[in-house]
TORMAR-968905 format. One record per residue (C-alpha): chain; residue number from 1; x, z, y. Coordinates in nm, 4 decimals. Example, Ala and Ser with C-alpha at 12.3 -4.5 7.8 and 13.67 -1.06 7.14 Angstrom:
2
+---+-----+----------+----------+----------+
| c |   k |     east |       up |    north |
+---+-----+----------+----------+----------+
| A |   1 |   1.2300 |   0.7800 |  -0.4500 |
| A |   2 |   1.3670 |   0.7140 |  -0.1060 |
+---+-----+----------+----------+----------+
END
This chain:
142
+---+-----+----------+----------+----------+
| c |   k |     east |       up |    north |
+---+-----+----------+----------+----------+
| A |   1 |   0.9459 |   9.1380 |  18.2070 |
| A |   2 |   0.7294 |   8.8933 |  18.3979 |
| A |   3 |   0.6673 |   8.5578 |  18.2413 |
| A |   4 |   0.7646 |   8.2512 |  18.4468 |
| A |   5 |   0.4958 |   7.9887 |  18.4824 |
| A |   6 |   0.6075 |   7.6355 |  18.5511 |
| A |   7 |   0.3545 |   7.4300 |  18.7470 |
| A |   8 |   0.2437 |   7.1201 |  18.5621 |
| A |   9 |  -0.0406 |   6.8770 |  18.6102 |
| A |  10 |  -0.2502 |   7.0549 |  18.3483 |
| A |  11 |  -0.2576 |   7.3975 |  18.5163 |
| A |  12 |  -0.3136 |   7.2784 |  18.8761 |
| A |  13 |  -0.6535 |   7.3540 |  19.0180 |
| A |  14 |  -0.8873 |   7.0778 |  19.1325 |
| A |  15 |  -0.8416 |   7.1796 |  19.4949 |
| A |  16 |  -0.4667 |   7.1225 |  19.4819 |
| A |  17 |  -0.4871 |   6.7939 |  19.2951 |
| A |  18 |  -0.7631 |   6.6418 |  19.5119 |
| A |  19 |  -0.6306 |   6.3746 |  19.7499 |
| A |  20 |  -0.6436 |   6.4489 |  20.1206 |
| A |  21 |  -0.9022 |   6.2548 |  20.3149 |
| A |  22 |  -0.7488 |   6.0059 |  20.5572 |
| A |  23 |  -0.9046 |   5.7893 |  20.8222 |
| A |  24 |  -0.8998 |   5.4908 |  20.5870 |
| A |  25 |  -1.1051 |   5.6722 |  20.3213 |
| A |  26 |  -1.3813 |   5.7693 |  20.5659 |
| A |  27 |  -1.6951 |   5.5598 |  20.5812 |
| A |  28 |  -1.7238 |   5.2992 |  20.8521 |
| A |  29 |  -1.9570 |   5.3875 |  21.1367 |
| A |  30 |  -2.0713 |   5.0937 |  21.3492 |
| A |  31 |  -2.3512 |   5.2712 |  21.5413 |
| A |  32 |  -2.3867 |   5.6371 |  21.6307 |
| A |  33 |  -2.5161 |   5.9014 |  21.8690 |
| A |  34 |  -2.2965 |   6.0629 |  22.1345 |
| A |  35 |  -2.4067 |   6.4145 |  22.2302 |
| A |  36 |  -2.2706 |   6.5385 |  22.5663 |
| A |  37 |  -2.3235 |   6.9053 |  22.6529 |
| A |  38 |  -2.2001 |   6.9811 |  23.0026 |
| A |  39 |  -2.2102 |   7.3304 |  23.1508 |
| A |  40 |  -2.0519 |   7.4699 |  23.4652 |
| A |  41 |  -1.7631 |   7.6074 |  23.2574 |
| A |  42 |  -1.6987 |   7.3505 |  22.9824 |
| A |  43 |  -1.7865 |   7.0051 |  22.8485 |
| A |  44 |  -1.8434 |   6.9423 |  22.4772 |
| A |  45 |  -1.8794 |   6.5934 |  22.3321 |
| A |  46 |  -1.9959 |   6.5323 |  21.9737 |
| A |  47 |  -2.0248 |   6.2051 |  21.7859 |
| A |  48 |  -2.2837 |   6.1743 |  21.5112 |
| A |  49 |  -2.4235 |   5.9060 |  21.2854 |
| A |  50 |  -2.7751 |   5.7640 |  21.3262 |
| A |  51 |  -2.9273 |   6.0558 |  21.1292 |
| A |  52 |  -2.7712 |   6.3055 |  21.3725 |
| A |  53 |  -2.5011 |   6.4413 |  21.1382 |
| A |  54 |  -2.1917 |   6.5296 |  21.3409 |
| A |  55 |  -1.8869 |   6.3255 |  21.2387 |
| A |  56 |  -1.6353 |   6.4412 |  21.5016 |
| A |  57 |  -1.6251 |   6.6436 |  21.8216 |
| A |  58 |  -1.4020 |   6.7536 |  22.1072 |
| A |  59 |  -1.4212 |   6.9726 |  22.4159 |
| A |  60 |  -1.2271 |   7.0475 |  22.7333 |
| A |  61 |  -1.0950 |   7.3713 |  22.5873 |
| A |  62 |  -0.9712 |   7.1911 |  22.2756 |
| A |  63 |  -0.7584 |   6.9603 |  22.4908 |
| A |  64 |  -0.5821 |   7.2554 |  22.6534 |
| A |  65 |  -0.7685 |   7.2899 |  22.9827 |
| A |  66 |  -0.8077 |   7.6560 |  23.0791 |
| A |  67 |  -1.0357 |   7.8496 |  23.3085 |
| A |  68 |  -1.2219 |   7.6681 |  23.5839 |
| A |  69 |  -1.0456 |   7.3384 |  23.5048 |
| A |  70 |  -1.2524 |   7.3010 |  23.1862 |
| A |  71 |  -1.5657 |   7.2270 |  23.3883 |
| A |  72 |  -1.4135 |   6.9494 |  23.6003 |
| A |  73 |  -1.5051 |   6.5803 |  23.5731 |
| A |  74 |  -1.1403 |   6.4955 |  23.5008 |
| A |  75 |  -1.1370 |   6.7179 |  23.1919 |
| A |  76 |  -1.4683 |   6.5670 |  23.0766 |
| A |  77 |  -1.3303 |   6.2138 |  23.1134 |
| A |  78 |  -1.0271 |   6.3075 |  22.9026 |
| A |  79 |  -1.2577 |   6.4493 |  22.6336 |
| A |  80 |  -1.4527 |   6.1223 |  22.6265 |
| A |  81 |  -1.1354 |   5.9146 |  22.5996 |
| A |  82 |  -0.9888 |   6.1236 |  22.3169 |
| A |  83 |  -1.3111 |   6.1042 |  22.1180 |
| A |  84 |  -1.3367 |   5.7276 |  22.1774 |
| A |  85 |  -0.9889 |   5.6763 |  22.0313 |
| A |  86 |  -1.0892 |   5.8755 |  21.7221 |
| A |  87 |  -1.4149 |   5.6787 |  21.6960 |
| A |  88 |  -1.2299 |   5.3475 |  21.7156 |
| A |  89 |  -1.0657 |   5.4335 |  21.3824 |
| A |  90 |  -1.4139 |   5.4423 |  21.2261 |
| A |  91 |  -1.5092 |   5.1047 |  21.3733 |
| A |  92 |  -1.7731 |   5.2339 |  21.6171 |
| A |  93 |  -1.9188 |   4.9617 |  21.8413 |
| A |  94 |  -2.2530 |   5.0863 |  21.9785 |
| A |  95 |  -2.3847 |   5.4318 |  22.0713 |
| A |  96 |  -2.6940 |   5.6074 |  22.1990 |
| A |  97 |  -2.6135 |   5.8907 |  22.4408 |
| A |  98 |  -2.7950 |   6.2259 |  22.4563 |
| A |  99 |  -2.6996 |   6.4411 |  22.7570 |
| A | 100 |  -2.7676 |   6.8138 |  22.7921 |
| A | 101 |  -2.6741 |   7.0489 |  23.0716 |
| A | 102 |  -2.6208 |   7.0528 |  23.4459 |
| A | 103 |  -2.2402 |   7.0479 |  23.4701 |
| A | 104 |  -2.0274 |   6.8046 |  23.6666 |
| A | 105 |  -1.8823 |   6.6397 |  23.3541 |
| A | 106 |  -2.2002 |   6.4673 |  23.2360 |
| A | 107 |  -2.1325 |   6.1206 |  23.3684 |
| A | 108 |  -1.7533 |   6.1282 |  23.3471 |
| A | 109 |  -1.7551 |   6.2062 |  22.9738 |
| A | 110 |  -1.9707 |   5.8980 |  22.9134 |
| A | 111 |  -1.7519 |   5.6823 |  23.1407 |
| A | 112 |  -1.4397 |   5.7999 |  22.9594 |
| A | 113 |  -1.5952 |   5.7117 |  22.6251 |
| A | 114 |  -1.7057 |   5.3603 |  22.7219 |
| A | 115 |  -1.3677 |   5.2845 |  22.8829 |
| A | 116 |  -1.2358 |   5.2238 |  22.5314 |
| A | 117 |  -1.4750 |   4.9339 |  22.4638 |
| A | 118 |  -1.7890 |   5.0939 |  22.3169 |
| A | 119 |  -2.1295 |   4.9681 |  22.4337 |
| A | 120 |  -2.4195 |   5.1986 |  22.5219 |
| A | 121 |  -2.7694 |   5.1073 |  22.4080 |
| A | 122 |  -2.9558 |   5.4022 |  22.5663 |
| A | 123 |  -2.9004 |   5.7241 |  22.7616 |
| A | 124 |  -3.1429 |   6.0140 |  22.7186 |
| A | 125 |  -3.1398 |   6.3371 |  22.9204 |
| A | 126 |  -3.2514 |   6.6401 |  22.7182 |
| A | 127 |  -3.1564 |   6.9142 |  22.9630 |
| A | 128 |  -3.3726 |   7.2181 |  22.8849 |
| A | 129 |  -3.5913 |   7.3228 |  23.1783 |
| A | 130 |  -3.7735 |   7.6591 |  23.1824 |
| A | 131 |  -4.1476 |   7.5998 |  23.2089 |
| A | 132 |  -4.2308 |   7.9199 |  23.3963 |
| A | 133 |  -3.9043 |   7.9970 |  23.5766 |
| A | 134 |  -3.7368 |   8.3349 |  23.6253 |
| A | 135 |  -3.9490 |   8.6480 |  23.6327 |
| A | 136 |  -3.9786 |   8.8435 |  23.9609 |
| A | 137 |  -3.8162 |   9.1858 |  23.9888 |
| A | 138 |  -4.0298 |   9.4828 |  23.8973 |
| A | 139 |  -4.1326 |   9.7103 |  24.1868 |
| A | 140 |  -3.8954 |  10.0000 |  24.2501 |
| A | 141 |  -4.0161 |  10.3419 |  24.1362 |
| A | 142 |  -3.9002 |  10.6362 |  24.3452 |
+---+-----+----------+----------+----------+
END
């Protein structure tokens, strides 16, 4: 016959007994870096501390936009607003912005973020540009 084990505090593992992390137990973040990556198909926005460690993130796909709608400026603005509400819980007041990509959601994601009362100290564009461009086609061999 199998022995019944009654769960007590002594035989719980550390993982089960550890308290869940809530927004009040997180560290306060007064300044940070906002990374905006905008492509033709999607817009991703990440919020990091001054060292560059990512604290929270969101994207158009995460909010439920599907297909071609993910790359629209409206979806990017919604992503910025959602992330700004999350950042307000941490006490964020000032950000530096780093933008990458050529999509249409670059500016709208930033506008959506600052609509919730966060000030921008600088905006930097780090869009990668190929230094030698695309290679020409090889000649056809018949």
